[in-house]
N, C-alpha and C positions, 0 to 999 in steps of 0.2 A: 221504213215502215216495219213494224213488228210482225212476226209470223202469226198467222191465224190458225196454225196447226199445233201450237205449243202444247195444248192440253188434249189433243185428239189421239186416240189409240193408233198405234202403227199397224193399220190394216190396209191391205191393197187388194183390189179386184182386177183380174185380167180376163179379157175375152179373146178367144182364138177361133179362127175359121180357116178351113181349107177345102178345096175341091179338086178333083182330078177326073179326066176323061177315063172311060173304061175301054179295054181292048180284049180281044180274044186270047185265051190261054191263061192258065192260073199257075199258082194259087194267088189269092188276094191277100196282100200283107196289110194288116190293120191292127193297131194296138200292140205292135211288136210280135204278133203271131201270124202264121200262115193259115188262112181260112181256106179250106178246100173249095174250089170254084173253077168254072171254065172261063174265068175272066180275071183280069188284073188291072190295077190302076197304072196309068201311063204318066211318067214323070222323069225328071232328070236324076233324082235320087231313087230310093226304093219306093217312093210315092206312098208312104204310109200316112194317109190323111189324118188319122187320129193323132199320131205322134207329132205331125206338123202343127195341128191345132193346139195341142198341149204346149208345144214350144212357144208358139206365139202368145198364148194366154199367160205363160210365165213371164215372157219378155214384156208384154204389155203391162202387167201388174207392176213392174219396176221401171216403166217408162224407158225401156232400152230399145235398141234397133231391132227390127223384126227379122224373122227367119230369112227372108229374101236378101236383106242387106248383110247378114252375118254369113250366110252360106249361099251366095249367088249361083244360079244355074249356068252362069257363063264361065265358071271355074271348073277345070277338069277334075280336080280332086273331089268335087261333089257329085260327080257322075256315079250312079248306082250306090251312093253312100247310104249306110245304115242310118235311119232316122233316129235311132237311139243316141247317136252322137250329138244330134241337134238338141234333144231333150237334156242331155247331160251338160252341154255347154250353157243352156239357159238356167238349169238348176244350179250350176256353179255360180252364176251371176246372182241368183236369188240368195244363196247362202252367203256370198261375199257381202251382201247388204244387210246381213243379220236377220234375214227373214226365213220363215219356214212355211210349208204348205199346211193349211187348215183342211181344205178339201177341194175336190174337183167334181164338176158335173159335166158330163160329156154326152153328146147326142150324135149318133151315126145316122146319116140320111142315105139310104140305099134301097133300091127295089129288090135286089137279090145280090148275093145269097142271103138266106135267113141268118141273122146275126145271133139270135137268142141262144143257140147251142154253144156259142163261143164267148159270150159275154163274161162268164166267170173267169175263164182263162185270160181274157184281156184285162179284166180288173186286177187279177193277181199279178200279171206281168207289169202293168203300169205301176201298181203299188210298190212292187219290188224295185223297179227302176228309180222311183222317186224316194224310196226309203221311208214310206209311210204305211200305216195300216190299211188293209184292203177296205175297211169300212169307211174310209175317207175318199173312196173313188167310186163314183156313180157313172155307169155307162148304160145307155139305153139306145135302142134303134127304132127308127121310123121309116116307113116306106113313103114313096111319093104318090101313092094311090093312082099310078098311071099318068100323072100330070108332070109336064116339063121334062127336062133332061134327066133328072133323077128318076122320076116315075116311069120313064121309057127305057131305063137301064143304060143310058148313055154316059152317066157320070155318078160319082159318089161324093158326098160332102160330110163334113163334121163341124160341130160347134162345141166349144169348151169354155166353161167359166171356172176360174180358179180363185180361191181366197187365200191370201198370204197374211201372216201376222209376224210382228217383231218378236224376237226371242227375249 
């Protein structure tokens, strides 16, 4: 059977999601930066929910194994690991397939701390990591309005959508 994608542009969309419980003591690592807070995300690695979502969005766009299969929490070398390693591994796979990032749209879901003062630093850090212009990285934050685990401050979550295109 002939391919039905022969004349379709090489565009790929990926969706990433991650969540972590929150515990006492800070800072909160998110987007590769430390946000001053009296809480931190609990996880096997550094628990950077935004970088985990970016990793999965990149991997999803290329139909590759997800972050949990590439960096399982059952392996000692992933304990306290810097999540930038995960993003770099996913980005390497994207580039090996001849694709580049068009843009990312990211949402942080957290009741506290307030993310707005840190968004620009996060955008800059993520753009530098990915080797793209900062105007291709959108990061925004939403609270849980007191509803559910996010709204009561028990957890933090992120969602990321990425668009890739062939070079």
